[in-house]
N, C-alpha and C positions, 0 to 999 in steps of 0.2 A: 671799823676797819675789818677787812677779811684777814683771815688767819692765812699765813704763808707756810707751805710745807714742801718739803723735799722727800719724793718717794724713792727708795731704793729697790728695784726689781731683781730678784736672783734668778739663776739659770732656769728655774722651774716655771717661772712666768713668760719664758720664751721658747722653751723646747730645744732640741740639739740639731734637728734636721729642718730642712725647708717646709716639708709638710706639717710637721710639728709646731713650728714657729707660726705658721698661719692660723692654727687653731688656738695655740697658747695665747697670742697677742689679743684674741677676741676676749677671752676670759679676763686678761689684764685690764682691758679697755673698760669692762664693766666696773671694775674696783675704782679706775681712775674717774669714771663718769660719776660714781657714787660721790666721791669727794667734792667734785664740781658743784654736784646738785646740793651739797651741805654748805656751799659758799666759800669753800677754800681756793686760793690761789695755788697753782701746782706746777711744780718743776720735776722731772722724772729722770733719774739715771737708771743704769742697768748693767747686768753682767754681759760678757761677751766670749767667754772662755771657748764653747764649743765652736762658735762661728769664727773666731780668731784663728783657732787650730785649723779649721777648714779651709779657709781663705790662705792662710800660710802655706799650708801644704800643697793646695792647687797651684799656687804661683810658683812655688819652688819647683814642683814637678814639671811645670810647663817649661821653666826656665832650663831645666836640666835636658829636656827634649828638644829645645830650640836655642841653638847657640847664640842666635842673634837678640836674644831677649836676656836681660838680667834678672836674677832673682830678686823679690820684692823685699825691702826692709820691713822690720817688725813695725815702725811707725806708720808706713803705707798700709799695710795689712789692718793696723787698728783703725784706720780712717774709712777703710772700706767696710768694716764691720759696723762701724757708727751709723753710716749711710744705709746699710743692708738692713740692719735691725729697725733703726729709725724709721725706715720707708714703711714697713709692715705695720710698726707700732703706731705712728701718726695716723695712718689711715683707718686703722681699726677704731683707735680712739674717736677720730672725726666722724666715722659711722655710727658709733655707739651714741654720741652726743646728738647727732641729727635725729637718730630714731627716738631720742626723748625730747625733741623739740628745742634742744640747746645749740645756739649757734655760736662756735667758738673757734678761733684759729688754733691749729695745732702744728707746731713747727719743731724740726729737728735741727740742732746748730751742731755742726762738727767742732768739737772742742778740743783744743790744745791745753794741756797742763803742765806748767813748767816743773821742773825736778832740779835738784842739787846735783852737779856733777860729782861732788865729793861724798855723796851719800854712801854710807857703809854698803847698802845693798848691792852697789856695782861690784863689790869685791867678793859677795858671796851670794850669786845667784840660786833662786829657790823656785821658780816658777816653770813647770814643765808643760810643754805644750807641743802640738804637731803629731805627725805620724812617726811610727817606729821606723829607725834606720839600719842599715847593716853597718858592720864595723868599718867597712871601705868608705861610705857616706859619712859616718861620725868622724873619721880621720879627716876627710875633707873639710867638714865643717869647723873642726879644731884649728885647721891651717888658716881659716878665715878669721880667727880669732874669737869664735863662738864656742860657749860652753856646752858640753853634751854629757848626759848620764847614762849608764847602763842598768837596765831592768832585766836581772837574770831570766833567761829563758824566753824573753820577748824582743830584745834589741836595744838600741840606743834612741834617745830623744834629745832634743834641743831643751835647754834650760835657760831662761832669762832672768834678769834682776828685777825685782820689784820695789822701786825707791818711792819715797813718801812724796805725796803731792805738795808743792809750794804755793802755786798760784793759778787760777785759772785765766788764760789769756782773753777769752772772749767773755768775761764776766758782765761787761757793761751792755753788751747785745741781750745776753739772758736777763739781766734786771730789766732792761726796757720792756721786753716782752712780757714777762711775769707782772711787773707793775700794770701793764696795759690790760690785764685780766686774761692774757693768752696762755695757753698750755704749751709748756716748753720741755722737750727731750735733749738733755745735754750731758756731758761726761760720760758718755756711753763707754763701759768697759774700763772705767777709771779715767778715761780721757786720752788723748794721744801724748805720751810722753815727749817733752821736747826740752831741749837745753837752750839757754839763752846765750848767745855770742854777740856781745855788742848790741846792735839792734835787729841781729838774725835770730831765727829759731831753727834749731837743727834737731831732727827726730832722734830720740834715742832708742837704742836695741834694749827695750825693757817693757815691762807692763806696770800699771799702777793699779794696787788693790782698790776694786771699785767701791767698797763700803768707805773707805778713807776719802776717796774723791767725792763720794756723796756727802759726808760730813763737811768737807772743804767747801762744797758747793753751798750747802745749807748756812755755813758761817759766813760765806762772802754775799749770799743773798739777804742775810739778815732774817732768816726764816724762823718762825715759831716752834716748829716741830720737825724733827727727822723721823722718817718712818722706813724702817729696814724690814722688808718683807722675806720671810725665808721658808723652811719646811717645818717648822714646830710652832705650836701655839705659844708655848712659854719656854724660855731657856731654863735650862737645869744644871745646878751645881751637884758635885759628887756623882755624875753620871755613870750609871751601871752599877752603883755601889747600894748597899741596903739603906744607907742615908741619903740617897737621891732626893733632891728637893726642887721643885719648881720655883722659879723666881717671878712673884708679881712686882708690885711697886717698890722700887728700891731708891736709894740716894745715890749720888755721884761717889760719895766715900766709900759706900758699900760695893759698888762696881768696881771702883779702884781695889779694893781689898780682893775681891773674888779674881780680879786679873792677877794680881800678885801672887795668889795662893795656886795659880796654874789651872784653874778650873776650865778654861777654854782653849778649844784647839787653836793653833797658830794660823791655819788657813781657813778656819769657818768662823767661830764664835768671836775669837779675840779681836779681829778687826771691826767688827760690829760694835763691840764695847769700846774699844778705843775712840772710834770715829764719834759715839754717842758722848762719851765724857768730854773730848776736846770740844765738840760743838757746844755742848750745855754749859761748860765753865766760861764761854766768852761773853754770856750775858744772862741775867736773871730772868727767870719767867719762861725759860726754853724747857722742853722735854723731849725725850726720844723712846720710840715705841719698836720693840722687836717682837714681832709676831707672824703667823701664817697667812696666806693670802686670803683664806675664806674668813678670817676674823678681823679683818682690818677695821671695819666700822665699830664693832665691838670693843677693839681696842683703843679707838679714840674716844670712846666713851667711858674709859676706865674700867670695863667690865673683865676684860682678859689681856694676855699679853704680858711681856716683861717691859715695864715702863720706869725709865729713869728719870728722875726730877732732881 
């Protein structure tokens, strides 16, 4: 049987502007094609922070200038970012596969992810996004019930909650495609956060940490491996100190210990380790790899990267 993997692409695999994204996805497509040539079944998720900020800013500025239009909710902006990124990414992967003589359908699924309305994150928003605002605009945002923070000398910015993913709404569709040996792009940007209200889904004014969503996707797909691609070949502990140390192959217990000791940044490496540990603990035989984009295949062969088993 083929091994099933979930690959989480960070922002460096996508770029931050339209031209950058066009070029970046070509490089990412090559890595995905390498996996498929090796016989893996692949599901892909990705970050969306720059794209989400761009879309949110553009639609809100449009709404300010055109009184007949309402400003876009965060969930709508998230959906748009999934479609926009997925469009470029799926076409780049399709082209790369065809260039190699591989015929495989590549699909993007607009994915909703349920969150708990009582998640503590809703009381302590942490994710900053969008443009800088004046004090007047910030006051208007607060009147609407939104959170705003000031960055001295720069202005004010919107800040939203980052609740934990609970379940993936479209998981059965994703499973069907992956099990049929198709390439699937799903849970982009952590998924569109939604709240369940009876049988209805309501968009939440929040974002989901994309690494945690990647771990949830890997768990619900019953994947064999979770691959988180980032900017470093190996994760370090005691970063910047004399006793700085690269992590190679480690156990779940060691990963937990390093998290408890505070070695990882709350907004960069900590979610990657948390997602990896939670995924691995659900079933024996799983592993997670955290490494850089250019070292993916070496990491799969155990030659480099931080590997958690």
